[in-house]
TORROLUM-907710 format. One record per residue (C-alpha): x, y, z. Coordinates in steps of 0.2 Angstrom, whole numbers, padded with zeros to 4 digits, always signed. Last residue first. Example, Ala and Ser with C-alpha at 12.3 -4.5 7.8 and 13.67 -1.06 7.14 Angstrom:
2
+0068-0005+0036+0062-0022+0039
//
This chain:
648
+0901+0522+0963+0883+0523+0956+0880+0541+0963+0894+0547+0953+0912+0551+0957+0924+0563+0949+0929+0567+0931+0920+0569+0915+0930+0566+0899+0939+0581+0892+0935+0591+0876+0950+0602+0869+0951+0620+0874+0967+0621+0884+0976+0608+0875+0972+0616+0858+0977+0633+0865+0994+0626+0871+0997+0618+0855+0994+0634+0846+1005+0644+0857+1019+0631+0855+1019+0632+0836+1020+0615+0827+1034+0606+0818+1032+0591+0807+1047+0579+0807+1053+0572+0791+1068+0584+0790+1063+0598+0801+1047+0604+0794+1037+0620+0797+1020+0627+0802+1011+0611+0806+0992+0611+0809+0983+0614+0825+0972+0599+0832+0954+0604+0830+0950+0590+0817+0956+0577+0830+0961+0561+0822+0979+0561+0816+0986+0575+0827+0975+0569+0841+0983+0551+0840+1000+0559+0841+0996+0570+0856+0989+0555+0865+1004+0545+0861+1015+0559+0869+1005+0556+0885+0991+0563+0897+0991+0580+0890+0990+0596+0901+1003+0593+0914+1016+0587+0902+1012+0600+0889+1027+0613+0889+1044+0605+0889+1041+0586+0887+1026+0587+0877+1032+0601+0865+1049+0592+0863+1040+0576+0858+1028+0585+0847+1041+0595+0837+1045+0613+0840+1042+0630+0834+1043+0644+0847+1030+0658+0845+1023+0655+0863+1040+0657+0870+1042+0674+0863+1059+0678+0856+1057+0665+0843+1072+0653+0840+1077+0653+0822+1069+0641+0810+1080+0627+0803+1085+0627+0785+1089+0645+0785+1081+0657+0772+1091+0660+0757+1093+0679+0753+1095+0683+0735+1079+0694+0734+1084+0703+0749+1074+0702+0765+1060+0715+0769+1065+0727+0783+1055+0724+0799+1045+0739+0804+1047+0743+0823+1032+0740+0834+1028+0753+0847+1035+0750+0864+1021+0749+0876+1031+0743+0891+1021+0754+0903+1035+0766+0908+1043+0766+0891+1027+0771+0882+1023+0784+0896+1040+0792+0894+1038+0793+0875+1021+0801+0877+1027+0813+0889+1042+0818+0878+1030+0822+0864+1019+0832+0876+1034+0843+0882+1031+0851+0898+1035+0836+0908+1024+0823+0916+1029+0814+0932+1037+0797+0929+1027+0781+0929+1024+0773+0946+1034+0757+0950+1024+0742+0948+1012+0737+0962+1014+0722+0973+1003+0707+0977+1008+0697+0961+0997+0683+0959+0987+0690+0944+1004+0693+0934+1002+0710+0926+0995+0714+0909+1006+0717+0895+1007+0699+0892+0989+0700+0887+0994+0702+0869+1002+0685+0871+0986+0678+0877+0975+0687+0864+0981+0677+0849+0990+0682+0833+1001+0696+0841+1001+0715+0840+1015+0725+0847+1007+0737+0860+1001+0755+0857+1010+0771+0860+1019+0785+0852+1021+0777+0835+1012+0790+0825+0999+0777+0818+0995+0773+0836+0991+0791+0841+0979+0794+0827+0977+0791+0808+0974+0772+0811+0957+0774+0820+0951+0787+0807+0956+0776+0792+0948+0761+0800+0932+0770+0804+0931+0778+0786+0934+0761+0778+0921+0752+0788+0909+0766+0785+0905+0779+0798+0887+0783+0802+0887+0797+0816+0871+0793+0826+0856+0804+0825+0851+0808+0842+0836+0810+0853+0842+0814+0870+0835+0806+0886+0838+0813+0903+0840+0804+0920+0859+0807+0921+0862+0798+0904+0850+0791+0891+0855+0792+0872+0839+0789+0862+0843+0783+0844+0840+0787+0826+0852+0779+0814+0839+0774+0801+0822+0782+0805+0810+0769+0813+0808+0780+0828+0803+0773+0845+0790+0785+0854+0797+0794+0869+0792+0787+0886+0786+0800+0898+0796+0798+0909+0814+0793+0912+0817+0785+0928+0811+0768+0921+0827+0767+0910+0831+0749+0907+0816+0739+0911+0803+0752+0907+0812+0756+0890+0812+0737+0886+0794+0735+0890+0789+0750+0879+0799+0742+0865+0815+0748+0858+0820+0752+0841+0836+0760+0847+0842+0763+0865+0858+0769+0871+0862+0768+0890+0874+0778+0900+0875+0774+0919+0879+0756+0915+0885+0750+0932+0867+0746+0936+0867+0731+0925+0880+0722+0935+0869+0724+0951+0853+0717+0942+0863+0701+0937+0875+0694+0925+0871+0704+0909+0859+0692+0902+0850+0688+0918+0847+0706+0922+0839+0708+0905+0847+0718+0891+0837+0711+0877+0846+0713+0860+0862+0716+0870+0878+0726+0866+0891+0731+0880+0904+0744+0878+0915+0741+0893+0928+0753+0899+0944+0750+0909+0952+0766+0914+0956+0759+0932+0949+0774+0941+0933+0774+0930+0925+0760+0940+0930+0743+0946+0912+0736+0947+0911+0732+0928+0928+0724+0927+0924+0713+0942+0908+0707+0934+0916+0704+0918+0929+0693+0927+0915+0683+0936+0908+0679+0919+0926+0674+0912+0929+0664+0928+0913+0654+0924+0905+0649+0941+0906+0631+0946+0923+0633+0954+0936+0621+0949+0940+0606+0961+0937+0593+0947+0939+0600+0930+0930+0613+0920+0933+0612+0901+0915+0609+0896+0906+0618+0909+0917+0633+0906+0913+0633+0887+0894+0631+0891+0895+0646+0903+0905+0657+0890+0892+0652+0877+0878+0658+0887+0886+0674+0891+0891+0677+0872+0873+0673+0866+0864+0687+0877+0880+0698+0876+0879+0700+0858+0895+0710+0856+0907+0714+0870+0918+0729+0865+0931+0732+0878+0940+0749+0878+0957+0750+0887+0964+0767+0892+0983+0767+0895+0990+0764+0912+0987+0769+0930+0996+0785+0928+0984+0791+0914+0972+0795+0928+0982+0811+0932+0970+0824+0939+0959+0813+0950+0973+0801+0954+0984+0815+0960+0970+0823+0971+0966+0806+0978+0984+0801+0982+0992+0787+0972+0996+0770+0981+0979+0764+0979+0979+0767+0961+0993+0754+0959+0983+0741+0968+0968+0745+0958+0978+0744+0942+0984+0727+0946+0966+0722+0949+0960+0729+0933+0975+0720+0924+0969+0703+0931+0951+0707+0926+0958+0710+0908+0967+0693+0909+0951+0684+0913+0941+0693+0900+0954+0689+0887+0955+0671+0891+0936+0668+0889+0935+0678+0873+0949+0668+0866+0940+0652+0871+0924+0658+0863+0934+0660+0847+0932+0678+0839+0944+0689+0849+0951+0704+0840+0965+0713+0849+0967+0731+0843+0981+0743+0847+0987+0745+0829+0972+0740+0817+0975+0723+0809+0956+0718+0811+0946+0733+0817+0936+0736+0800+0930+0718+0802+0919+0723+0816+0903+0712+0816+0911+0698+0807+0916+0685+0820+0898+0683+0828+0907+0680+0845+0915+0697+0844+0925+0701+0859+0934+0716+0852+0948+0722+0864+0953+0740+0861+0969+0749+0867+0967+0768+0868+0978+0780+0859+0967+0795+0854+0962+0787+0837+0959+0771+0846+0946+0780+0856+0938+0788+0841+0937+0771+0832+0928+0764+0847+0914+0776+0847+0908+0776+0829+0911+0757+0827+0901+0754+0842+0886+0764+0836+0887+0756+0819+0888+0739+0826+0872+0742+0836+0863+0748+0820+0845+0743+0824+0845+0728+0812+0841+0715+0825+0834+0723+0841+0843+0736+0851+0850+0739+0868+0867+0748+0870+0875+0749+0887+0890+0760+0890+0903+0759+0904+0914+0772+0914+0899+0784+0915+0898+0803+0917+0915+0810+0921+0929+0798+0915+0918+0789+0902+0912+0806+0895+0897+0802+0884+0893+0812+0868+0879+0822+0860+0884+0837+0850+0869+0849+0847+0864+0850+0829+0848+0859+0834+0841+0843+0840+0854+0830+0843+0870+0826+0834+0880+0810+0835+0890+0798+0847+0905+0809+0848+0919+0802+0859+0921+0809+0877+0937+0803+0886+0949+0810+0872+0940+0826+0871+0931+0830+0854+0940+0843+0843+0946+0831+0829+0928+0823+0828+0920+0841+0826+0933+0845+0812+0928+0829+0803+0910+0833+0805+0911+0851+0798+0903+0849+0782+0896+0831+0780+0909+0818+0773+0910+0809+0790+0892+0805+0789+0876+0811+0798+0858+0807+0792+0841+0815+0794+0848+0829+0805+0841+0830+0823+0824+0839+0823+0822+0857+0828+0804+0862+0826+0794+0846+0826+0776+0846+0822+0759+0850+0830+0744+0856+0821+0729+0863+0831+0711+0863+0826+0696+0874+0823+0686+0870+0807+0670+0879+0811+0677+0897+0807+0693+0905+0815+0704+0897+0828+0717+0888+0819+0732+0885+0830+0750+0881+0825+0760+0873+0839+0779+0870+0837+0789+0855+0844+0806+0854+0852+0803+0838+0862+0788+0826+0862+0784+0813+0874+0767+0810+0867+0758+0812+0884+0769+0826+0890+0769+0836+0874+0750+0835+0872+0747+0839+0890+0757+0855+0889+0748+0860+0873+0731+0858+0881+0737+0868+0896+0744+0882+0886+0728+0882+0876+0716+0884+0891+0699+0880+0886+0683+0889+0880+0687+0888+0862+0668+0887+0857+0673+0878+0841+0679+0862+0850+0696+0856+0846+0702+0845+0831+0719+0838+0834+0732+0836+0820+0749+0829+0822+0763+0831+0810+0777+0819+0804+0792+0826+0795+0805+0822+0808+0798+0805+0813+0790+0804+0831+0772+0804+0824+0776+0787+0815+0759+0780+0820+0750+0795+0814+0740+0805+0827+0723+0812+0821+0714+0815+0837+0697+0821+0833+0686+0806+0828+0700+0793+0832+0698+0797+0850+0679+0790+0850+0670+0801+0862+0664+0793+0878+0675+0804+0888+0663+0818+0884+0672+0834+0879+0676+0850+0888+0693+0852+0880+0702+0851+0897+0691+0836+0902+0694+0826+0886+0712+0830+0884+0720+0818+0897+0709+0803+0893+0711+0806+0874+0730+0806+0876+0729+0790+0885+0718+0783+0871+0730+0788+0857+0747+0782+0864+0748+0765+0871+0730+0758+0868+0728+0766+0851+0746+0760+0845+0743+0743+0852+0726+0742+0842+0735+0748+0826+0749+0736+0828+0737+0721+0830+0726+0727+0815+0732+0714+0803+0733+0700+0816+0716+0703+0822+0709+0704+0805+0717+0687+0800+0710+0679+0816+0693+0686+0812+0693+0680+0794+0698+0663+0799+0684+0662+0812+0671+0669+0799+0677+0656+0786+0676+0642+0799+0659+0648+0804+0653+0649+0786+0660+0631+0782+0651+0624+0798+0635+0632+0793+0636+0626+0776+0639+0608+0782+0624+0610+0793+0613+0618+0781+0617+0605+0768+0613+0591+0780+0596+0600+0785+0592+0601+0766+0596+0583+0763+0585+0578+0778+0569+0589+0774+0560+0577+0763+0542+0583+0760+0544+0601+0765+0561+0602+0756+0553+0595+0740+0539+0607+0741+0551+0622+0743+0561+0616+0728+0546+0615+0717+0541+0632+0723+0558+0639+0719+0560+0629+0703+0544+0637+0696+0548+0655+0702+0566+0655+0696+0567+0671+0686+0554+0681+0696+0558+0675+0713+0577+0677+0712+0576+0694+0703+0564+0701+0716+0574+0695+0730+0590+0702+0723+0582+0719+0719+0574+0720+0736+0591+0717+0745+0601+0729+0734+0588+0742+0735+0587+0741+0754+0606+0741+0756+0608+0756+0744+0594+0766+0753+0602+0763+0770+0620+0766+0766+0616+0782+0756+0605+0788+0771+0619+0785+0783+0631+0795+0773+0619+0809+0770+0616+0810+0789+0635+0812+0792+0643+0798+0801+0648+0799+0820+0633+0789+0826+0637+0775+0814+0653+0771+0824+0642+0766+0839+0641+0776+0855+0642+0765+0871+0632+0771+0886+0627+0788+0892+0625+0805+0884+0625+0820+0896+0636+0830+0885+0637+0827+0866+0650+0814+0859+0663+0821+0848+0669+0823+0830+0653+0821+0820+0652+0820+0801+0645+0835+0792+0631+0836+0779+0616+0829+0789+0624+0834+0805+0636+0826+0817+0638+0833+0835+0636+0816+0843+0622+0806+0852+0606+0812+0844+0593+0800+0850+0579+0796+0838+0582+0777+0839+0584+0776+0820+0598+0789+0821+0595+0802+0807+0598+0800+0789+0583+0810+0784+0574+0795+0774+0576+0783+0789+0572+0795+0802+0556+0800+0793+0552+0781+0790+0554+0778+0808+0543+0793+0813+0529+0786+0802+0531+0768+0809+0531+0775+0827+0516+0785+0823+0507+0770+0815+0512+0759+0830+0506+0772+0842+0489+0773+0833+0487+0754+0832+0491+0752+0851+0479+0766+0855+0465+0757+0844+0468+0741+0853+0466+0749+0870+0450+0756+0865+0446+0774+0861+0429+0779+0869+0415+0784+0858
//
């Protein structure tokens, strides 16, 4: 009897059911297609050749794992259903009859329950997305590109899940981290090529490869071979001696791999340094390390600290001018630009060969610390908009002065150490200004920050979370460096133990940056001062000649007055006009007529303006004020708008 079509369908169905039960109980894929190299006892690591389409995660599981999940799920579902029907059979049938007769309450319950379930699913999805965001970014930026590079050399399918054979920890750039990569057992690949691709795609340096070729568990372990020290402090053996031997123009930043000294020569490599780091990245630590070495060797330092407390170690150190108020920062930048122009005029008179060998002739080295440039530049623009009068340029003179300093180069011996959380072109004054920083120090950077600041360096190294670990980029090469961590006390001690402490150079400190800037030339003078004398064979005599030539007479200690000495009733006239102590009438008539409308306005400000400077002495019933403080108040006080408007 011929087999009917129905009989064939029944036979095929029975065969499919039998095969399905067999696959179910054996832990094999239910569709019968083997897509990975997984077996019953071993999980899969790669997709088999000629497999097309997406491969699910379950295909990588071992057969016993799939069988366990299936049997457990089936037993749980059957047990729960049986218990529900057996224990509540009467109420179940009654409830079903009620729903059939009156379905509206049931539909309302299902609707509200569906909304609640959808809301819970949405909230769970958002939470899962937030919790796994960093992992997904890490896979996208590092693991997946490595898989795409290694798949063909290893003879693996590109559909293979990278997580199955690439075991790359998120902190793989740390010193003690190790990377494991499972490789095919056939070993028909070029090990040197695979090792080279791993180094390039993960931007590794000084790493070792340990291959295991025997047996089924074939893999390679990658870990660092010569990592920088985990921490570096002044108390470590030999560090103090290294600092003492560093050249005057090349302060130590830290130690790299193999304890190699990492520094930047401001006379040969780069006159300015850019530091890019997020909050808590150690920007102030890097600046403290570099600056105290310059001061130790006789440089002058201007600390432009809008945050007020970033460099408390430098306050009172000889040779340091600390500017915290935005007005002081404004004035300091303008005066420094004037000094740079004066030095350019002086350098023009020197022959090229003389200037190349004797840069000291233009003046002492000046280091400018500009903290938090993102906030400082904004505040400088607002400050100028507040004090600008009719006829003044719209561009802030301080911002323009910073641009001039950056473009002057190493011949004038003015060096800017600039700190930014996000060193965009807008933050530092434009793309051209940012290009003056040939040396850039990056810490806790993002990939976008690296591509923006040092796109010429590739591949991009993974940012380390290790405290004090930075990347120093100069001449198109990045060096992983452990920064020398000096405490405030150590930095202060090192700065004060050098040239300034010996009295061979350094200006007399004053309370405000303007008097300190008296060392700088008048910006309207078109001539250059007389050149310093030629050096002698005596280093001590050279330093004295330089100090006399540049007017950098070291401060002489003032003896303490005797206990029985009575101070005079009236203060003695100050040698510096800014330090003179006068009354309001004398100050107005001799110093502030052009800056203040009237004497009555000054008297009103003394009574009402909280920023008006306090008195420093008394002459009878008259209160006396310092001239420099009054000038600063007049310069920084708010002014009414001037000019015409469209309504005039």
